[in-house]
C-alpha positions in Angstrom: 0.0 0.0 0.0 1.2 3.5 -0.8 0.0 6.9 -0.2 -3.7 7.2 1.0 -4.2 3.5 0.5 -3.3 3.7 -3.2 -0.9 1.3 -4.9 2.1 2.3 -7.0 0.2 1.8 -10.3 -2.7 4.1 -9.2 -0.3 6.8 -8.1 1.6 6.6 -11.4 -1.7 6.8 -13.4 -2.8 9.9 -11.4 0.5 11.6 -11.9 0.4 10.9 -15.7 -3.2 12.3 -15.8 -2.2 15.5 -14.0 0.9 15.9 -16.2 -1.4 15.7 -19.3 -3.8 18.1 -17.7 -1.2 20.7 -16.7 1.4 20.4 -19.4 -0.6 19.3 -22.4 0.4 16.7 -24.9 3.0 18.9 -26.7 4.9 19.9 -23.6 5.4 16.4 -22.1 8.2 15.3 -24.5 10.1 18.6 -23.8 9.6 18.1 -20.1 10.8 14.4 -20.3 13.8 15.5 -22.3 14.7 18.1 -19.8 14.2 15.7 -16.9 16.5 13.1 -18.7 19.2 15.7 -19.2 19.0 16.8 -15.5 19.3 13.1 -14.4 22.3 12.6 -16.6 24.0 15.7 -15.2 23.3 14.5 -11.7 24.8 11.1 -12.4 27.9 12.6 -14.0 28.4 14.9 -11.0 27.9 12.0 -8.6 30.4 9.9 -10.5 32.9 12.7 -10.5 32.6 13.2 -6.8 33.0 9.5 -6.2 36.1 9.5 -8.4 37.6 12.4 -6.5 37.0 10.7 -3.1 38.6 7.5 -4.3 41.6 9.4 -5.6 42.1 11.3 -2.3 42.0 8.1 -0.3 39.3 9.4 2.1 37.2 6.2 1.8 40.0 3.9 2.7 39.2 2.1 6.0 41.5 2.7 8.9 43.7 -0.1 9.9 44.4 -1.0 13.5 47.8 0.7 13.4 46.1 4.1 12.8 43.8 3.8 15.8 45.1 5.9 18.7 45.7 3.9 21.9 42.9 4.1 24.5 40.2 4.5 21.8 39.7 0.8 21.2 36.1 -0.4 21.7 35.5 -1.9 25.1 33.8 -5.3 25.5 30.8 -5.3 27.8 31.5 -6.9 31.2 29.2 -9.5 32.6 
């Protein structure tokens, strides 16, 4: 169940109906094209940021030799 007891299919159909109502049949392809370009730009930006993080080494896990003494997790006592 989704929003207001509606399933996913019903919600999609309602959104398509409102898109046709507000945008009209001629504007929908332009809107979809713009949305596709925006999603492509977002993906390229995300990949670029991931690449920069990997190159900088920020995402590398810390080994035990880099953990300062006294900060090791304590085991619970019974």
